[in-house]
NULOMAR-142409 format. One record per residue (C-alpha): residue number from 1; residue in one letter; x, y, z. Coordinates in steps of 0.5 Angstrom, whole numbers, plus 500, padded with zeros to 3 digits. Layout:
! residues N
<pt><nr>NUM</nr><rest>A</rest><u>X</u><v>Y</v><w>Z</w></pt>
...
***
This chain:
! residues 244
<pt><nr>1</nr><rest>M</rest><u>053</u><v>430</v><w>393</w></pt>
<pt><nr>2</nr><rest>L</rest><u>058</u><v>431</v><w>388</w></pt>
<pt><nr>3</nr><rest>N</rest><u>054</u><v>425</v><w>384</w></pt>
<pt><nr>4</nr><rest>K</rest><u>048</u><v>429</v><w>384</w></pt>
<pt><nr>5</nr><rest>I</rest><u>051</u><v>435</v><w>382</w></pt>
<pt><nr>6</nr><rest>K</rest><u>055</u><v>432</v><w>376</w></pt>
<pt><nr>7</nr><rest>L</rest><u>048</u><v>429</v><w>374</w></pt>
<pt><nr>8</nr><rest>S</rest><u>045</u><v>435</v><w>374</w></pt>
<pt><nr>9</nr><rest>L</rest><u>050</u><v>438</v><w>370</w></pt>
<pt><nr>10</nr><rest>L</rest><u>050</u><v>433</v><w>365</w></pt>
<pt><nr>11</nr><rest>L</rest><u>042</u><v>434</v><w>364</w></pt>
<pt><nr>12</nr><rest>L</rest><u>043</u><v>442</v><w>364</w></pt>
<pt><nr>13</nr><rest>C</rest><u>049</u><v>441</v><w>358</w></pt>
<pt><nr>14</nr><rest>G</rest><u>043</u><v>436</v><w>354</w></pt>
<pt><nr>15</nr><rest>L</rest><u>038</u><v>442</v><w>355</w></pt>
<pt><nr>16</nr><rest>T</rest><u>044</u><v>447</v><w>352</w></pt>
<pt><nr>17</nr><rest>V</rest><u>045</u><v>443</v><w>346</w></pt>
<pt><nr>18</nr><rest>H</rest><u>037</u><v>442</v><w>345</w></pt>
<pt><nr>19</nr><rest>T</rest><u>036</u><v>450</v><w>346</w></pt>
<pt><nr>20</nr><rest>A</rest><u>042</u><v>451</v><w>341</w></pt>
<pt><nr>21</nr><rest>S</rest><u>038</u><v>450</v><w>334</w></pt>
<pt><nr>22</nr><rest>A</rest><u>035</u><v>457</v><w>334</w></pt>
<pt><nr>23</nr><rest>Q</rest><u>035</u><v>464</v><w>339</w></pt>
<pt><nr>24</nr><rest>N</rest><u>030</u><v>464</v><w>344</w></pt>
<pt><nr>25</nr><rest>W</rest><u>027</u><v>470</v><w>347</w></pt>
<pt><nr>26</nr><rest>G</rest><u>028</u><v>469</v><w>354</w></pt>
<pt><nr>27</nr><rest>G</rest><u>022</u><v>472</v><w>356</w></pt>
<pt><nr>28</nr><rest>G</rest><u>026</u><v>479</v><w>355</w></pt>
<pt><nr>29</nr><rest>V</rest><u>028</u><v>479</v><w>362</w></pt>
<pt><nr>30</nr><rest>D</rest><u>035</u><v>482</v><w>360</w></pt>
<pt><nr>31</nr><rest>D</rest><u>032</u><v>488</v><w>357</w></pt>
<pt><nr>32</nr><rest>D</rest><u>028</u><v>490</v><w>364</w></pt>
<pt><nr>33</nr><rest>N</rest><u>031</u><v>494</v><w>369</w></pt>
<pt><nr>34</nr><rest>L</rest><u>029</u><v>490</v><w>374</w></pt>
<pt><nr>35</nr><rest>H</rest><u>026</u><v>483</v><w>374</w></pt>
<pt><nr>36</nr><rest>F</rest><u>024</u><v>478</v><w>379</w></pt>
<pt><nr>37</nr><rest>G</rest><u>024</u><v>470</v><w>379</w></pt>
<pt><nr>38</nr><rest>F</rest><u>025</u><v>464</v><w>384</w></pt>
<pt><nr>39</nr><rest>T</rest><u>030</u><v>459</v><w>386</w></pt>
<pt><nr>40</nr><rest>F</rest><u>031</u><v>452</v><w>388</w></pt>
<pt><nr>41</nr><rest>Q</rest><u>037</u><v>450</v><w>392</w></pt>
<pt><nr>42</nr><rest>Y</rest><u>041</u><v>444</v><w>394</w></pt>
<pt><nr>43</nr><rest>L</rest><u>047</u><v>445</v><w>399</w></pt>
<pt><nr>44</nr><rest>S</rest><u>052</u><v>442</v><w>403</w></pt>
<pt><nr>45</nr><rest>S</rest><u>055</u><v>445</v><w>410</w></pt>
<pt><nr>46</nr><rest>E</rest><u>061</u><v>443</v><w>414</w></pt>
<pt><nr>47</nr><rest>F</rest><u>064</u><v>446</v><w>420</w></pt>
<pt><nr>48</nr><rest>K</rest><u>072</u><v>448</v><w>419</w></pt>
<pt><nr>49</nr><rest>I</rest><u>074</u><v>447</v><w>426</w></pt>
<pt><nr>50</nr><rest>L</rest><u>080</u><v>451</v><w>429</w></pt>
<pt><nr>51</nr><rest>K</rest><u>081</u><v>448</v><w>436</w></pt>
<pt><nr>52</nr><rest>K</rest><u>084</u><v>451</v><w>442</w></pt>
<pt><nr>53</nr><rest>Y</rest><u>092</u><v>449</v><w>444</w></pt>
<pt><nr>54</nr><rest>S</rest><u>089</u><v>445</v><w>450</w></pt>
<pt><nr>55</nr><rest>W</rest><u>083</u><v>442</v><w>446</w></pt>
<pt><nr>56</nr><rest>Q</rest><u>084</u><v>435</v><w>449</w></pt>
<pt><nr>57</nr><rest>K</rest><u>084</u><v>436</v><w>456</w></pt>
<pt><nr>58</nr><rest>P</rest><u>078</u><v>433</v><w>460</w></pt>
<pt><nr>59</nr><rest>Y</rest><u>072</u><v>438</v><w>461</w></pt>
<pt><nr>60</nr><rest>I</rest><u>071</u><v>441</v><w>468</w></pt>
<pt><nr>61</nr><rest>D</rest><u>064</u><v>443</v><w>470</w></pt>
<pt><nr>62</nr><rest>P</rest><u>065</u><v>450</v><w>472</w></pt>
<pt><nr>63</nr><rest>E</rest><u>059</u><v>449</v><w>477</w></pt>
<pt><nr>64</nr><rest>T</rest><u>062</u><v>443</v><w>481</w></pt>
<pt><nr>65</nr><rest>G</rest><u>069</u><v>443</v><w>480</w></pt>
<pt><nr>66</nr><rest>S</rest><u>069</u><v>435</v><w>477</w></pt>
<pt><nr>67</nr><rest>E</rest><u>071</u><v>432</v><w>471</w></pt>
<pt><nr>68</nr><rest>V</rest><u>065</u><v>430</v><w>467</w></pt>
<pt><nr>69</nr><rest>S</rest><u>069</u><v>428</v><w>460</w></pt>
<pt><nr>70</nr><rest>G</rest><u>075</u><v>424</v><w>459</w></pt>
<pt><nr>71</nr><rest>Q</rest><u>081</u><v>426</v><w>454</w></pt>
<pt><nr>72</nr><rest>L</rest><u>078</u><v>428</v><w>448</w></pt>
<pt><nr>73</nr><rest>R</rest><u>082</u><v>424</v><w>442</w></pt>
<pt><nr>74</nr><rest>S</rest><u>079</u><v>427</v><w>436</w></pt>
<pt><nr>75</nr><rest>L</rest><u>074</u><v>433</v><w>434</w></pt>
<pt><nr>76</nr><rest>S</rest><u>071</u><v>433</v><w>427</w></pt>
<pt><nr>77</nr><rest>S</rest><u>066</u><v>435</v><w>422</w></pt>
<pt><nr>78</nr><rest>V</rest><u>063</u><v>432</v><w>416</w></pt>
<pt><nr>79</nr><rest>S</rest><u>058</u><v>435</v><w>410</w></pt>
<pt><nr>80</nr><rest>S</rest><u>051</u><v>435</v><w>411</w></pt>
<pt><nr>81</nr><rest>P</rest><u>046</u><v>436</v><w>406</w></pt>
<pt><nr>82</nr><rest>G</rest><u>040</u><v>441</v><w>406</w></pt>
<pt><nr>83</nr><rest>F</rest><u>036</u><v>445</v><w>401</w></pt>
<pt><nr>84</nr><rest>G</rest><u>032</u><v>452</v><w>400</w></pt>
<pt><nr>85</nr><rest>I</rest><u>027</u><v>455</v><w>396</w></pt>
<pt><nr>86</nr><rest>G</rest><u>027</u><v>463</v><w>395</w></pt>
<pt><nr>87</nr><rest>F</rest><u>026</u><v>469</v><w>390</w></pt>
<pt><nr>88</nr><rest>V</rest><u>030</u><v>473</v><w>386</w></pt>
<pt><nr>89</nr><rest>I</rest><u>030</u><v>481</v><w>385</w></pt>
<pt><nr>90</nr><rest>N</rest><u>035</u><v>483</v><w>379</w></pt>
<pt><nr>91</nr><rest>K</rest><u>037</u><v>490</v><w>378</w></pt>
<pt><nr>92</nr><rest>R</rest><u>040</u><v>491</v><w>371</w></pt>
<pt><nr>93</nr><rest>L</rest><u>046</u><v>495</v><w>371</w></pt>
<pt><nr>94</nr><rest>G</rest><u>049</u><v>494</v><w>364</w></pt>
<pt><nr>95</nr><rest>E</rest><u>049</u><v>489</v><w>358</w></pt>
<pt><nr>96</nr><rest>N</rest><u>054</u><v>485</v><w>362</w></pt>
<pt><nr>97</nr><rest>A</rest><u>053</u><v>486</v><w>369</w></pt>
<pt><nr>98</nr><rest>D</rest><u>047</u><v>485</v><w>374</w></pt>
<pt><nr>99</nr><rest>L</rest><u>046</u><v>487</v><w>381</w></pt>
<pt><nr>100</nr><rest>R</rest><u>042</u><v>481</v><w>385</w></pt>
<pt><nr>101</nr><rest>L</rest><u>038</u><v>480</v><w>392</w></pt>
<pt><nr>102</nr><rest>T</rest><u>036</u><v>473</v><w>393</w></pt>
<pt><nr>103</nr><rest>P</rest><u>032</u><v>472</v><w>399</w></pt>
<pt><nr>104</nr><rest>T</rest><u>032</u><v>464</v><w>401</w></pt>
<pt><nr>105</nr><rest>L</rest><u>029</u><v>460</v><w>406</w></pt>
<pt><nr>106</nr><rest>V</rest><u>034</u><v>454</v><w>408</w></pt>
<pt><nr>107</nr><rest>F</rest><u>033</u><v>448</v><w>412</w></pt>
<pt><nr>108</nr><rest>N</rest><u>040</u><v>445</v><w>414</w></pt>
<pt><nr>109</nr><rest>D</rest><u>043</u><v>441</v><w>419</w></pt>
<pt><nr>110</nr><rest>R</rest><u>051</u><v>442</v><w>421</w></pt>
<pt><nr>111</nr><rest>L</rest><u>054</u><v>436</v><w>424</w></pt>
<pt><nr>112</nr><rest>A</rest><u>060</u><v>435</v><w>429</w></pt>
<pt><nr>113</nr><rest>Y</rest><u>064</u><v>429</v><w>432</w></pt>
<pt><nr>114</nr><rest>Y</rest><u>067</u><v>428</v><w>439</w></pt>
<pt><nr>115</nr><rest>D</rest><u>071</u><v>422</v><w>441</w></pt>
<pt><nr>116</nr><rest>F</rest><u>073</u><v>422</v><w>448</w></pt>
<pt><nr>117</nr><rest>G</rest><u>076</u><v>415</v><w>448</w></pt>
<pt><nr>118</nr><rest>G</rest><u>073</u><v>408</v><w>451</w></pt>
<pt><nr>119</nr><rest>E</rest><u>069</u><v>404</v><w>448</w></pt>
<pt><nr>120</nr><rest>E</rest><u>064</u><v>409</v><w>446</w></pt>
<pt><nr>121</nr><rest>A</rest><u>062</u><v>411</v><w>439</w></pt>
<pt><nr>122</nr><rest>P</rest><u>064</u><v>418</v><w>438</w></pt>
<pt><nr>123</nr><rest>I</rest><u>058</u><v>423</v><w>440</w></pt>
<pt><nr>124</nr><rest>E</rest><u>055</u><v>427</v><w>435</w></pt>
<pt><nr>125</nr><rest>R</rest><u>052</u><v>434</v><w>436</w></pt>
<pt><nr>126</nr><rest>K</rest><u>047</u><v>436</v><w>431</w></pt>
<pt><nr>127</nr><rest>V</rest><u>046</u><v>443</v><w>430</w></pt>
<pt><nr>128</nr><rest>Q</rest><u>039</u><v>444</v><w>426</w></pt>
<pt><nr>129</nr><rest>S</rest><u>038</u><v>451</v><w>423</w></pt>
<pt><nr>130</nr><rest>T</rest><u>032</u><v>454</v><w>419</w></pt>
<pt><nr>131</nr><rest>M</rest><u>035</u><v>460</v><w>416</w></pt>
<pt><nr>132</nr><rest>I</rest><u>033</u><v>466</v><w>412</w></pt>
<pt><nr>133</nr><rest>D</rest><u>039</u><v>468</v><w>408</w></pt>
<pt><nr>134</nr><rest>L</rest><u>040</u><v>475</v><w>404</w></pt>
<pt><nr>135</nr><rest>P</rest><u>045</u><v>474</v><w>399</w></pt>
<pt><nr>136</nr><rest>L</rest><u>047</u><v>481</v><w>395</w></pt>
<pt><nr>137</nr><rest>G</rest><u>051</u><v>479</v><w>389</w></pt>
<pt><nr>138</nr><rest>F</rest><u>054</u><v>483</v><w>383</w></pt>
<pt><nr>139</nr><rest>K</rest><u>054</u><v>478</v><w>377</w></pt>
<pt><nr>140</nr><rest>L</rest><u>059</u><v>479</v><w>371</w></pt>
<pt><nr>141</nr><rest>K</rest><u>056</u><v>476</v><w>365</w></pt>
<pt><nr>142</nr><rest>S</rest><u>059</u><v>474</v><w>358</w></pt>
<pt><nr>143</nr><rest>D</rest><u>056</u><v>477</v><w>351</w></pt>
<pt><nr>144</nr><rest>R</rest><u>050</u><v>472</v><w>349</w></pt>
<pt><nr>145</nr><rest>R</rest><u>052</u><v>467</v><w>345</w></pt>
<pt><nr>146</nr><rest>N</rest><u>045</u><v>465</v><w>341</w></pt>
<pt><nr>147</nr><rest>N</rest><u>041</u><v>461</v><w>348</w></pt>
<pt><nr>148</nr><rest>F</rest><u>047</u><v>461</v><w>352</w></pt>
<pt><nr>149</nr><rest>R</rest><u>051</u><v>466</v><w>357</w></pt>
<pt><nr>150</nr><rest>A</rest><u>056</u><v>465</v><w>362</w></pt>
<pt><nr>151</nr><rest>Y</rest><u>057</u><v>469</v><w>368</w></pt>
<pt><nr>152</nr><rest>V</rest><u>061</u><v>469</v><w>375</w></pt>
<pt><nr>153</nr><rest>I</rest><u>058</u><v>472</v><w>381</w></pt>
<pt><nr>154</nr><rest>G</rest><u>061</u><v>475</v><w>388</w></pt>
<pt><nr>155</nr><rest>G</rest><u>058</u><v>478</v><w>394</w></pt>
<pt><nr>156</nr><rest>A</rest><u>056</u><v>477</v><w>401</w></pt>
<pt><nr>157</nr><rest>K</rest><u>051</u><v>474</v><w>405</w></pt>
<pt><nr>158</nr><rest>Y</rest><u>047</u><v>476</v><w>412</w></pt>
<pt><nr>159</nr><rest>S</rest><u>044</u><v>469</v><w>415</w></pt>
<pt><nr>160</nr><rest>M</rest><u>039</u><v>469</v><w>420</w></pt>
<pt><nr>161</nr><rest>D</rest><u>037</u><v>463</v><w>424</w></pt>
<pt><nr>162</nr><rest>I</rest><u>029</u><v>464</v><w>426</w></pt>
<pt><nr>163</nr><rest>A</rest><u>029</u><v>458</v><w>430</w></pt>
<pt><nr>164</nr><rest>S</rest><u>035</u><v>458</v><w>434</w></pt>
<pt><nr>165</nr><rest>K</rest><u>032</u><v>460</v><w>441</w></pt>
<pt><nr>166</nr><rest>K</rest><u>027</u><v>454</v><w>441</w></pt>
<pt><nr>167</nr><rest>R</rest><u>033</u><v>449</v><w>439</w></pt>
<pt><nr>168</nr><rest>S</rest><u>038</u><v>451</v><w>444</w></pt>
<pt><nr>169</nr><rest>N</rest><u>034</u><v>451</v><w>451</w></pt>
<pt><nr>170</nr><rest>D</rest><u>038</u><v>446</v><w>455</w></pt>
<pt><nr>171</nr><rest>A</rest><u>039</u><v>449</v><w>461</w></pt>
<pt><nr>172</nr><rest>P</rest><u>036</u><v>443</v><w>465</w></pt>
<pt><nr>173</nr><rest>N</rest><u>041</u><v>438</v><w>461</w></pt>
<pt><nr>174</nr><rest>P</rest><u>047</u><v>435</v><w>465</w></pt>
<pt><nr>175</nr><rest>P</rest><u>054</u><v>437</v><w>462</w></pt>
<pt><nr>176</nr><rest>M</rest><u>055</u><v>432</v><w>457</w></pt>
<pt><nr>177</nr><rest>E</rest><u>048</u><v>433</v><w>454</w></pt>
<pt><nr>178</nr><rest>K</rest><u>049</u><v>440</v><w>453</w></pt>
<pt><nr>179</nr><rest>F</rest><u>048</u><v>442</v><w>445</w></pt>
<pt><nr>180</nr><rest>L</rest><u>053</u><v>445</v><w>441</w></pt>
<pt><nr>181</nr><rest>K</rest><u>051</u><v>452</v><w>440</w></pt>
<pt><nr>182</nr><rest>N</rest><u>051</u><v>457</v><w>434</w></pt>
<pt><nr>183</nr><rest>K</rest><u>050</u><v>464</v><w>433</w></pt>
<pt><nr>184</nr><rest>A</rest><u>043</u><v>466</v><w>431</w></pt>
<pt><nr>185</nr><rest>S</rest><u>046</u><v>471</v><w>425</w></pt>
<pt><nr>186</nr><rest>F</rest><u>053</u><v>472</v><w>422</w></pt>
<pt><nr>187</nr><rest>L</rest><u>056</u><v>474</v><w>415</w></pt>
<pt><nr>188</nr><rest>S</rest><u>059</u><v>470</v><w>410</w></pt>
<pt><nr>189</nr><rest>Y</rest><u>062</u><v>472</v><w>403</w></pt>
<pt><nr>190</nr><rest>E</rest><u>061</u><v>468</v><w>397</w></pt>
<pt><nr>191</nr><rest>A</rest><u>063</u><v>467</v><w>390</w></pt>
<pt><nr>192</nr><rest>G</rest><u>061</u><v>462</v><w>384</w></pt>
<pt><nr>193</nr><rest>F</rest><u>059</u><v>461</v><w>377</w></pt>
<pt><nr>194</nr><rest>G</rest><u>054</u><v>459</v><w>373</w></pt>
<pt><nr>195</nr><rest>M</rest><u>050</u><v>460</v><w>366</w></pt>
<pt><nr>196</nr><rest>D</rest><u>044</u><v>463</v><w>363</w></pt>
<pt><nr>197</nr><rest>L</rest><u>040</u><v>458</v><w>359</w></pt>
<pt><nr>198</nr><rest>Y</rest><u>035</u><v>462</v><w>354</w></pt>
<pt><nr>199</nr><rest>F</rest><u>028</u><v>459</v><w>353</w></pt>
<pt><nr>200</nr><rest>E</rest><u>022</u><v>462</v><w>349</w></pt>
<pt><nr>201</nr><rest>Y</rest><u>018</u><v>465</v><w>355</w></pt>
<pt><nr>202</nr><rest>F</rest><u>024</u><v>464</v><w>361</w></pt>
<pt><nr>203</nr><rest>K</rest><u>031</u><v>464</v><w>363</w></pt>
<pt><nr>204</nr><rest>M</rest><u>034</u><v>458</v><w>367</w></pt>
<pt><nr>205</nr><rest>S</rest><u>041</u><v>459</v><w>370</w></pt>
<pt><nr>206</nr><rest>P</rest><u>044</u><v>453</v><w>373</w></pt>
<pt><nr>207</nr><rest>E</rest><u>050</u><v>456</v><w>379</w></pt>
<pt><nr>208</nr><rest>I</rest><u>055</u><v>453</v><w>384</w></pt>
<pt><nr>209</nr><rest>K</rest><u>057</u><v>458</v><w>389</w></pt>
<pt><nr>210</nr><rest>L</rest><u>061</u><v>457</v><w>395</w></pt>
<pt><nr>211</nr><rest>S</rest><u>060</u><v>461</v><w>402</w></pt>
<pt><nr>212</nr><rest>Y</rest><u>064</u><v>462</v><w>408</w></pt>
<pt><nr>213</nr><rest>S</rest><u>063</u><v>465</v><w>414</w></pt>
<pt><nr>214</nr><rest>L</rest><u>067</u><v>471</v><w>416</w></pt>
<pt><nr>215</nr><rest>N</rest><u>067</u><v>470</v><w>423</w></pt>
<pt><nr>216</nr><rest>S</rest><u>066</u><v>465</v><w>428</w></pt>
<pt><nr>217</nr><rest>I</rest><u>059</u><v>462</v><w>429</w></pt>
<pt><nr>218</nr><rest>L</rest><u>061</u><v>459</v><w>435</w></pt>
<pt><nr>219</nr><rest>K</rest><u>056</u><v>461</v><w>441</w></pt>
<pt><nr>220</nr><rest>N</rest><u>061</u><v>461</v><w>447</w></pt>
<pt><nr>221</nr><rest>D</rest><u>056</u><v>457</v><w>452</w></pt>
<pt><nr>222</nr><rest>P</rest><u>060</u><v>453</v><w>457</w></pt>
<pt><nr>223</nr><rest>S</rest><u>060</u><v>446</v><w>455</w></pt>
<pt><nr>224</nr><rest>P</rest><u>064</u><v>440</v><w>454</w></pt>
<pt><nr>225</nr><rest>Y</rest><u>063</u><v>441</v><w>446</w></pt>
<pt><nr>226</nr><rest>S</rest><u>064</u><v>448</v><w>446</w></pt>
<pt><nr>227</nr><rest>A</rest><u>070</u><v>448</v><w>450</w></pt>
<pt><nr>228</nr><rest>P</rest><u>075</u><v>445</v><w>446</w></pt>
<pt><nr>229</nr><rest>I</rest><u>074</u><v>450</v><w>440</w></pt>
<pt><nr>230</nr><rest>D</rest><u>077</u><v>457</v><w>439</w></pt>
<pt><nr>231</nr><rest>K</rest><u>074</u><v>458</v><w>432</w></pt>
<pt><nr>232</nr><rest>L</rest><u>068</u><v>455</v><w>429</w></pt>
<pt><nr>233</nr><rest>M</rest><u>067</u><v>457</v><w>422</w></pt>
<pt><nr>234</nr><rest>L</rest><u>062</u><v>455</v><w>417</w></pt>
<pt><nr>235</nr><rest>R</rest><u>062</u><v>453</v><w>409</w></pt>
<pt><nr>236</nr><rest>H</rest><u>057</u><v>451</v><w>404</w></pt>
<pt><nr>237</nr><rest>V</rest><u>057</u><v>449</v><w>397</w></pt>
<pt><nr>238</nr><rest>T</rest><u>050</u><v>450</v><w>394</w></pt>
<pt><nr>239</nr><rest>F</rest><u>048</u><v>448</v><w>387</w></pt>
<pt><nr>240</nr><rest>S</rest><u>042</u><v>453</v><w>385</w></pt>
<pt><nr>241</nr><rest>L</rest><u>037</u><v>453</v><w>379</w></pt>
<pt><nr>242</nr><rest>F</rest><u>034</u><v>460</v><w>378</w></pt>
<pt><nr>243</nr><rest>F</rest><u>028</u><v>461</v><w>374</w></pt>
<pt><nr>244</nr><rest>E</rest><u>027</u><v>468</v><w>371</w></pt>
***
């Protein structure tokens, strides 16, 4: 992902140099009290796992009282890619400040790995999600310099998984085939930076943003995969292109 972001930034720097020769109109979006746009996103998500004190203990099935897993040796998460498409609703607060709502449909998997020892490979638990994200952010902008303007943005995001029930029905499954379940909705805080590039009839804004869930997103459903976890936090790195 980092290589793709670096390549994107190099291309955008090239666009900045190309558009710097004369000041473009930019469609006049900065003069409107309310304007709209759309966005494409590439993101990487990863769990931050906070383990219980007794996280390594074998899992005991509450129904049979029998031990169904070995001792847990490791529990980890790796980043996984995703993408999103959305809209921009921008309210002008002043020459250097905007309020932005960017409803986005996000497709993303989250991964966790459990090593119970033995000769078997670690067990992967994939949480598939189709999210509706509703980020509300405050955008603080620098003064415009020809066809360029830098900005920082911060705010909060409400996320809702619209397919969580369909993908979490594991009642008939034995304990070792249960899912790692996440809450259907949660809040996150966000912060990022970007730049506005002005063309003749529109404005394009590349942006990098970090988000982190405010509370644990773990759904406490008894299983060998949720039992070792005290809190399950979610963090995102998102690269976005806005067109307004």
